[in-house]
C-alpha positions in Angstrom: -6.3 -8.2 21.2 -5.4 -5.7 18.6 -4.0 -7.7 15.6 -1.3 -5.0 15.1 0.2 -5.6 18.5 1.3 -9.0 17.4 3.7 -7.3 15.0 5.1 -4.8 17.5 8.8 -4.4 17.0 8.7 -6.2 13.7 9.8 -4.8 10.4 7.8 -4.9 7.2 8.7 -3.5 3.8 6.4 -1.8 1.3 7.4 -1.2 -2.3 5.2 1.7 -3.3 4.4 2.0 -7.0 3.7 5.1 -9.1 -0.1 4.5 -9.1 -0.3 4.5 -5.3 2.2 7.3 -4.8 0.1 9.6 -7.1 -3.3 8.6 -5.8 -4.7 11.3 -3.5 -7.3 8.8 -2.1 -4.8 6.1 -1.2 -4.9 5.2 2.5 -1.2 4.2 2.8 -0.4 7.2 5.1 -3.3 6.5 7.4 -2.4 2.8 7.5 1.2 3.7 8.5 -0.1 5.9 11.3 -2.0 3.0 12.7 1.0 0.7 12.5 3.3 3.3 14.0 1.1 3.6 17.1 1.5 -0.1 17.6 5.3 0.1 17.3 5.4 -1.8 14.0 8.4 -0.7 11.9 7.7 0.0 8.3 10.3 0.7 5.6 9.0 2.1 2.3 10.7 1.8 -1.1 9.6 4.5 -3.5 9.5 4.2 -7.3 11.9 7.1 -7.8 13.5 10.0 -5.9 10.7 12.5 -6.6 8.0 10.1 -5.4 10.1 9.4 -2.2 10.1 13.1 -1.3 6.3 13.4 -2.0 5.6 10.4 0.2 7.7 11.9 3.0 5.9 15.2 2.8 2.5 13.4 2.9 3.5 11.4 6.0 5.0 14.4 7.8 1.9 16.5 7.4 0.4 14.4 10.2 3.4 13.1 12.0 7.1 14.2 11.8 8.5 10.7 11.4 9.4 10.2 7.8 12.7 10.9 5.9 14.2 9.9 2.6 17.3 7.7 2.2 19.3 7.2 -1.0 21.5 4.3 -1.7 24.6 6.3 -0.7 23.3 7.3 2.7 25.5 5.3 5.2 26.3 3.2 2.1 22.9 1.7 2.5 22.7 0.0 -0.9 26.1 -0.8 -2.4 26.1 -1.2 -6.2 27.5 -4.3 -7.8 27.6 -5.4 -11.5 24.5 -7.4 -10.9 22.6 -4.6 -9.1 22.1 -4.2 -5.4 24.9 -5.6 -3.2 24.8 -6.5 0.5 22.4 -4.1 2.3 24.0 -2.1 5.1 21.2 -2.3 7.6 22.6 -0.2 10.5 21.0 3.0 9.4 17.6 1.3 8.9 17.6 -0.4 12.3 18.7 2.9 14.0 15.9 4.9 12.3 13.1 2.3 12.7 14.1 1.6 16.3 13.7 5.3 17.1 10.2 5.4 15.5 11.1 6.9 12.1 9.8 5.7 8.7 12.6 5.5 6.1 11.5 6.1 2.5 14.2 4.6 0.3 15.0 5.8 -3.2 15.9 3.1 -5.7 19.5 4.1 -6.1 22.7 2.2 -5.3 26.0 3.6 -4.0 28.7 3.4 -6.6 32.3 3.2 -5.6 33.1 5.8 -8.3 30.9 8.4 -9.8 27.2 9.0 -9.2 24.7 6.6 -7.6 23.3 4.0 -10.0 19.5 3.6 -10.6 18.3 0.1 -9.7 14.9 -1.6 -9.7 12.7 -0.6 -6.8 11.4 -4.2 -6.6 15.0 -5.5 -6.2 15.6 -2.8 -3.5 12.5 -3.8 -1.6 13.3 -7.5 -1.7 16.9 -7.0 -0.6 16.0 -4.8 2.3 13.2 -7.1 3.4 15.6 -10.1 3.5 18.4 -8.1 5.1 16.2 -6.7 7.9 14.5 -10.1 8.6 11.2 -8.4 7.7 8.0 -10.2 8.7 6.4 -9.3 5.4 7.2 -7.6 2.0 4.3 -6.0 0.2 4.7 -5.0 -3.5 2.1 -2.5 -4.7 1.2 -3.0 -8.3 -1.7 -1.6 -10.3 -2.5 -5.1 -11.6 -3.6 -6.0 -8.1 -2.0 -9.4 -8.2 -0.9 -12.1 -10.6 -3.3 -13.6 -13.1 -2.8 -17.1 -14.6 -1.6 -16.5 -18.2 -3.9 -19.3 -19.4 -7.2 -18.7 -17.4 -6.6 -15.0 -16.7 -7.9 -15.8 -13.1 -6.2 -14.1 -10.1 -3.8 -16.5 -8.4 -4.3 -16.4 -4.7 -1.0 -18.0 -3.6 2.3 -19.1 -5.2 5.3 -21.0 -4.0 8.7 -19.3 -4.8 9.3 -21.8 -7.5 5.9 -21.2 -9.1 6.5 -17.4 -8.9 9.9 -17.6 -10.5 8.4 -19.6 -13.4 5.9 -16.8 -13.9 8.6 -14.2 -13.6 10.1 -15.7 -16.8 6.8 -15.9 -18.7 6.7 -13.2 -21.5 2.9 -13.3 -21.3 3.1 -11.4 -18.0 3.9 -7.7 -18.0 7.5 -6.9 -17.6 7.1 -4.6 -14.6 4.9 -7.2 -12.8 7.4 -9.9 -13.5 10.0 -7.8 -11.7 7.7 -7.7 -8.6 7.0 -11.4 -8.8 10.7 -12.2 -9.0 11.6 -10.0 -6.1 8.8 -11.4 -4.0 9.9 -15.0 -4.7 13.6 -14.3 -4.1 12.7 -12.5 -0.8 10.8 -15.5 0.4 13.7 -17.8 -0.5 15.9 -15.6 1.6 13.7 -16.0 4.6 10.8 -13.6 4.4 7.8 -15.5 5.7 5.5 -14.1 3.0 5.4 -11.5 0.3 2.2 -10.0 -1.3 1.5 -8.3 -4.6 -1.5 -6.1 -4.3 -3.0 -2.9 -5.6 -2.0 -0.2 -3.1 -4.9 2.0 -4.1 -7.4 -0.4 -2.5 -8.5 1.0 0.8 -6.3 -0.1 3.7 -4.5 -2.6 1.5 -1.4 -2.7 3.7 -3.4 -3.3 6.9 -5.4 -6.1 5.3 -2.4 -7.9 3.9 -0.3 -7.6 7.1 -3.0 -8.0 9.8 -5.6 -10.4 8.4 -5.8 -13.8 6.7 -7.6 -12.2 3.7 -5.5 -11.6 0.5 -6.5 -8.8 -1.8 -3.9 -9.9 -4.4 -1.4 -12.7 -4.7 0.7 -14.1 -1.9 4.1 -15.8 -2.3 5.0 -18.0 0.6 7.3 -20.9 1.3 5.3 -22.5 4.1 4.6 -21.4 7.7 3.6 -17.7 8.0 4.6 -16.1 11.2 
């Protein structure tokens, strides 16, 4: 049995970082093609609008299935004083159900004025929870979370452990953002979230389809 077929019809969210988006040797596009053939429904969150358009161009050079979305498209990501409000998932379900890959810019729809910039990690976590994603993968150049005391890679964290590390000033600020979003996503119902270096060959496939972890996994218990 093809491992990918077990995820047919299921959504997973990938937060793409700058390092992966700018790496010509990254295998993300090829990995997405494999998953698309098995009817898996990826949603990507880009680090910025420019990277979102570049990712779409890269995907569409081999398959005409990617498009960008901003926070204001179909009021996808309403802005609130605390950041991202309740995700309006209808446009995402419509697109992924038709076989398209949405690439979301980290902007939120403001009731007045221009869209507001928000953290891509927060966008990815919110979308994953709202779409009942089976996984959320956060690409980060660190490749995972190291123990601040031993400097050894941590294979697995509970949401509580992850949130504690997210408040630890010894951890890089941008990595703390990914850790916090992963932990909160799991608390909102995502079975598991991974933090991994997206430049590693086939990182998305390894994390989604195998029991091997290239980085750090945050999980609250049973993984579906």
